[in-house]
C-alpha positions as CSV (number, residue, x, y, z in Angstrom):
1,X,0.0,0.0,0.0
2,X,1.3,3.5,-0.9
3,X,2.2,6.0,1.8
4,X,-0.5,8.6,2.6
5,X,0.4,11.6,4.6
6,X,-3.2,12.4,5.3
7,X,-4.1,8.9,6.6
8,X,-1.1,8.9,8.9
9,X,-2.0,12.5,10.1
10,X,-5.6,11.4,10.8
11,X,-4.4,8.4,12.9
12,X,-2.3,10.7,15.1
13,X,-5.2,13.1,16.0
14,X,-6.5,11.3,19.1
15,X,-3.1,11.2,20.8
16,X,-2.4,14.8,19.7
17,X,-5.7,16.0,21.2
18,X,-5.0,14.2,24.5
19,X,-1.6,16.0,24.7
20,X,-3.3,19.3,23.9
21,X,-5.8,18.7,26.7
22,X,-2.9,18.0,29.1
23,X,-1.1,21.1,28.1
24,X,-4.0,23.6,28.1
25,X,-6.2,22.0,30.8
26,X,-9.1,23.4,28.8
27,X,-11.2,21.4,26.3
28,X,-12.0,24.3,24.0
29,X,-8.4,25.6,24.0
30,X,-7.2,22.0,23.4
31,X,-9.4,21.8,20.3
32,X,-8.2,25.1,19.0
33,X,-4.6,24.1,19.6
34,X,-5.1,20.7,17.9
35,X,-6.7,22.4,14.9
36,X,-3.9,25.0,14.7
37,X,-1.3,22.2,14.8
38,X,-3.1,20.2,12.1
39,X,-3.3,23.3,9.9
40,X,0.4,23.9,10.4
41,X,1.2,20.3,9.7
42,X,-0.8,20.4,6.4
43,X,0.9,23.6,5.3
44,X,4.3,22.1,6.1
45,X,3.6,18.6,4.8
46,X,6.4,18.9,2.3
47,X,8.9,19.1,5.2
48,X,7.8,15.8,6.7
49,X,10.0,12.8,5.7
50,X,8.0,9.7,5.2
51,X,9.2,6.8,7.3
52,X,10.0,9.1,10.3
53,X,7.8,9.4,13.4
54,X,4.9,11.6,12.5
55,X,3.5,11.5,16.1
56,X,6.7,13.0,17.4
57,X,6.8,15.6,14.6
58,X,3.2,16.6,15.4
59,X,3.7,16.6,19.2
60,X,6.7,18.9,18.9
61,X,4.8,21.2,16.6
62,X,1.8,21.2,19.1
63,X,4.1,21.9,22.1
64,X,5.8,24.8,20.2
65,X,2.5,26.3,19.2
66,X,1.3,26.1,22.8
67,X,4.4,27.8,24.2
68,X,4.3,30.5,21.5
69,X,0.7,31.1,22.5
70,X,1.7,31.4,26.1
71,X,4.5,33.9,25.2
72,X,2.0,35.9,23.1
73,X,-0.5,36.0,26.0
74,X,2.1,37.5,28.3
75,X,2.3,40.6,26.1
76,X,-1.5,41.0,25.7
77,X,-3.6,42.9,28.2
78,X,-7.0,41.4,28.5
79,X,-9.8,43.8,29.5
80,X,-13.4,42.9,30.2
81,X,-15.8,45.6,29.3
82,X,-19.4,45.7,30.6
83,X,-22.4,47.1,28.7
84,X,-22.1,50.6,29.9
85,X,-18.3,50.9,30.0
86,X,-17.1,54.5,29.3
87,X,-14.0,55.1,27.2
88,X,-11.5,57.5,28.7
89,X,-8.9,59.4,26.8
90,X,-5.3,58.7,27.8
91,X,-3.7,61.2,30.1
92,X,-1.2,63.7,28.9
93,X,1.7,61.6,30.2
94,X,0.5,58.6,28.3
95,X,0.3,60.6,25.1
96,X,3.9,61.8,25.6
97,X,5.1,58.3,26.2
98,X,3.3,57.1,23.1
99,X,4.9,59.9,21.1
100,X,8.4,59.0,22.4
101,X,7.9,55.3,21.7
102,X,6.7,56.1,18.2
103,X,9.7,58.4,17.6
104,X,12.1,55.7,18.9
105,X,10.5,53.1,16.8
106,X,10.8,55.3,13.7
107,X,14.6,55.7,14.4
108,X,15.2,52.0,14.0
109,X,16.5,50.7,10.7
110,X,13.8,49.3,8.3
111,X,15.0,45.8,8.9
112,X,14.8,46.2,12.7
113,X,11.3,47.7,12.4
114,X,10.1,44.7,10.4
115,X,11.5,42.3,13.0
116,X,10.1,44.2,16.0
117,X,6.7,44.5,14.2
118,X,6.6,40.7,13.5
119,X,8.0,39.4,16.7
120,X,7.3,41.9,19.5
121,X,4.1,43.5,18.2
122,X,2.4,40.7,16.2
123,X,3.8,38.0,18.5
124,X,4.9,35.8,15.7
125,X,7.5,33.0,16.5
126,X,11.1,33.6,15.4
127,X,10.9,30.8,12.9
128,X,7.9,32.3,11.2
129,X,9.5,35.8,11.1
130,X,12.6,34.3,9.6
131,X,10.6,32.6,6.9
132,X,8.6,35.7,6.1
133,X,11.8,37.9,5.9
134,X,13.8,35.1,4.2
135,X,16.6,35.2,6.7
136,X,18.0,32.9,9.4
137,X,16.6,32.7,12.9
138,X,20.0,34.0,14.1
139,X,19.6,37.1,12.0
140,X,16.1,37.6,13.5
141,X,17.5,37.3,17.0
142,X,20.4,39.6,16.4
143,X,18.2,42.3,14.7
144,X,15.7,42.0,17.5
145,X,18.5,42.3,20.2
146,X,20.0,45.4,18.5
147,X,16.5,46.9,18.1
148,X,15.6,46.4,21.7
149,X,18.9,47.8,22.9
150,X,18.4,50.9,20.7
151,X,14.9,51.4,21.9
152,X,16.0,51.0,25.6
153,X,18.7,53.5,25.1
154,X,16.4,56.0,23.3
155,X,13.7,55.7,26.0
156,X,16.2,56.0,28.8
157,X,17.6,59.3,27.4
């Protein structure tokens, strides 16, 4: 019988979902995580080598997605609004800080701005940013490090 990526992928779903439940401790989040992992696996099926352990490949992918999601959530402030919530304009100090951050961001090189936008603002994993910009992960890390250092220096001045 010929090898079928899709059939092997389907056979791995129950174990993958159980692992997602263990990681998230939430059935809905586990389903979302499993679905994200399957979508990523399908989009990267050309990278899978037939004959190797697909379950291990998928489990690693699922774990990395989960940890990327946790990292992304650290940088997102969640606010619950009720029906009659009033919006409040930022204070003058906040406006000045935003202005300074905007100026500091504009002072970065175009390459650094792209990396900061992808990784720090959009929360994308280094690997995805590297693929999108067609550079190595090491280049992403060094550009991000230099950009953060520059931003810190500019904001401290």
